[in-house]
C-alpha positions in Angstrom: -105.2 -57.9 -104.1 -107.7 -55.2 -103.6 -111.6 -55.5 -104.6 -113.2 -52.7 -106.6 -113.8 -50.5 -103.8 -110.3 -50.6 -103.1 -110.1 -52.4 -99.8 -107.7 -55.3 -99.2 -109.1 -58.8 -99.9 -108.7 -61.5 -97.2 -106.5 -64.2 -98.0 -107.2 -67.9 -96.5 -104.4 -67.9 -94.2 -105.6 -64.4 -92.6 -109.2 -65.8 -92.4 -108.2 -68.9 -90.6 -106.3 -66.8 -88.2 -109.5 -64.7 -87.8 -111.7 -67.6 -87.3 -109.2 -69.9 -84.9 -110.8 -69.1 -81.6 -114.4 -69.1 -82.9 -114.8 -65.3 -82.1 -114.0 -64.2 -85.9 -116.0 -61.9 -88.4 -119.1 -62.6 -89.9 -119.0 -65.0 -92.9 -121.6 -64.8 -95.5 -121.4 -67.2 -98.4 -123.4 -65.7 -101.3 -123.2 -68.6 -103.7 -126.3 -70.9 -104.4 -127.9 -72.8 -101.6 -127.3 -76.0 -103.9 -123.4 -74.8 -103.9 -123.1 -74.1 -100.2 -125.0 -77.6 -99.2 -122.1 -79.1 -101.1 -119.2 -77.6 -99.4 -118.9 -74.3 -97.1 -116.8 -72.9 -94.6 -118.0 -74.1 -91.0 -119.5 -71.1 -89.3 -120.5 -69.1 -92.5 -124.3 -68.1 -93.3 -125.7 -68.7 -96.9 -127.0 -65.4 -98.1 -127.5 -66.1 -102.1 -126.3 -63.1 -104.2 -129.8 -62.3 -105.6 -131.3 -62.4 -101.8 -128.5 -60.0 -100.7 -128.9 -57.7 -103.5 -132.8 -57.6 -103.3 -133.0 -57.1 -99.1 -129.8 -55.3 -98.8 -131.1 -52.3 -96.7 -132.9 -54.7 -94.5 -129.8 -57.1 -94.1 -127.8 -54.1 -93.2 -129.4 -53.7 -89.8 -128.4 -57.3 -88.8 -124.5 -57.4 -89.8 -122.0 -55.9 -87.9 -119.1 -54.2 -89.1 -116.7 -57.3 -89.5 -118.2 -59.1 -92.6 -116.2 -61.3 -94.8 -118.1 -62.2 -98.2 -117.5 -65.7 -100.0 -118.3 -67.5 -103.0 -116.7 -70.1 -105.3 -113.8 -67.7 -106.6 -114.5 -63.9 -105.1 -116.4 -62.9 -108.3 -119.9 -63.1 -106.9 -118.6 -61.8 -103.3 -117.2 -58.6 -104.8 -120.6 -58.0 -106.3 -122.4 -58.2 -102.7 -119.5 -56.3 -101.5 -120.9 -53.5 -103.9 -124.5 -53.9 -103.0 -123.9 -54.0 -99.5 -121.5 -50.7 -99.5 -123.9 -49.1 -101.4 -126.6 -49.9 -98.8 -124.2 -48.2 -96.2 -122.1 -51.0 -94.7 -118.6 -50.1 -94.3 -115.5 -52.3 -93.7 -116.5 -55.6 -95.7 -114.0 -57.9 -97.2 -114.0 -60.5 -99.5 -112.1 -63.8 -99.3 -109.5 -63.7 -102.1 -109.9 -66.6 -104.2 -113.2 -67.9 -102.5 -114.1 -71.5 -101.6 -111.5 -72.6 -104.1 -108.6 -70.5 -102.3 -109.6 -71.9 -99.1 -109.7 -75.4 -99.7 -106.4 -75.3 -101.6 -105.2 -73.5 -98.3 -106.7 -76.7 -96.3 -109.2 -75.2 -94.8 -112.2 -77.1 -93.0 -115.2 -77.3 -95.1 -118.4 -78.8 -93.8 -119.5 -81.2 -96.9 -123.1 -82.2 -98.4 -124.3 -84.0 -101.1 -121.7 -83.1 -104.3 -123.3 -80.8 -106.8 -121.7 -79.6 -110.0 -120.6 -75.7 -109.2 -122.4 -73.1 -111.2 -119.1 -72.4 -113.1 -119.0 -76.1 -114.6 -122.8 -75.9 -115.4 -122.3 -72.7 -117.4 -119.1 -74.4 -119.2 -121.4 -77.5 -120.0 -124.3 -75.7 -121.1 -122.5 -73.2 -123.3 -120.2 -76.0 -124.8 -123.1 -78.0 -125.6 -124.7 -74.9 -127.2 -121.9 -74.2 -129.2 -121.0 -77.8 -130.3 -124.8 -78.8 -131.0 -125.4 -75.5 -133.1 -121.9 -76.0 -134.8 -123.1 -79.4 -136.0 -126.4 -79.0 -137.0 -125.4 -75.4 -138.6 -123.7 -77.8 -141.2 -127.2 -79.1 -142.5 -129.4 -76.1 -141.3 -128.2 -72.6 -142.7 -128.0 -69.7 -140.1 -128.1 -72.2 -137.2 -124.5 -71.5 -136.4 -125.2 -68.1 -135.2 -126.5 -69.5 -131.9 -123.2 -70.5 -131.0 -121.8 -67.3 -131.9 -124.1 -65.3 -129.7 -123.0 -67.8 -126.9 -119.7 -66.7 -127.4 -120.7 -63.0 -127.6 -122.3 -64.1 -124.3 -119.4 -65.0 -122.6 -117.3 -62.6 -123.7 -119.8 -59.9 -122.2 -119.7 -62.2 -118.9 -116.1 -61.8 -118.7 -115.8 -57.9 -119.3 -118.6 -57.2 -117.1 -117.8 -60.0 -114.7 -121.5 -61.0 -114.3 -123.1 -63.9 -115.9 -126.4 -63.8 -117.4 -126.4 -68.0 -117.8 -125.1 -68.2 -114.5 -127.8 -66.2 -113.2 -130.6 -68.3 -115.1 -128.9 -71.7 -114.2 -128.9 -70.4 -110.4 -132.8 -70.4 -110.4 -133.0 -74.0 -111.5 -134.6 -76.3 -108.7 -131.0 -78.1 -108.7 -129.5 -74.8 -108.0 -131.9 -73.7 -105.2 -132.0 -76.2 -102.8 -133.7 -75.5 -99.7 -135.4 -72.0 -100.1 -133.2 -69.0 -98.7 -135.9 -66.1 -97.9 -135.1 -63.2 -96.0 -136.8 -64.5 -93.0 -134.6 -67.6 -92.5 -131.3 -65.7 -93.1 -132.4 -63.0 -90.4 -133.2 -65.5 -88.2 -129.7 -67.2 -88.6 -128.0 -64.0 -88.2 -129.8 -63.3 -85.2 -129.2 -66.5 -83.4 -125.5 -65.5 -84.2 -125.8 -62.6 -82.2 
């Protein structure tokens, strides 16, 4: 499988082989800090997608050429790959299937407090909006159109591989976890060099 940039994705077995001796590639996990705290691949660094996009030029100077991008399923990592490639960082790879595939392949995970992942939160909020506006719309004319708008938003999210609702939910304190700013990220990357 390849990413939008046409580069091959890395499967979990290949990543495990690369990281077996501890001297493997730099692993950047672009999920929210809350998702990262719940479960992450040992040795990975949390650089949330929003932080990465905003500071990609600065981050480029602290990354070597051997970088693997990770998220829950691979979609956000592909977006991060595109952002870093635009900043001039070559030779990026995406973990195919993300942390879900890694876990399914029995890859080790560092676990923290359990939280709902962002995709599950989006399904809950979207489903609740459609359900509530559908039922209340029986009594209040036109209210059911909110559910139609949510459906349209989900369609656009699927077609563009982005999610406005997910981006909004990622800003909630529940998902942010400890603050991840550029200085923290750079300090962690320098410490590993």
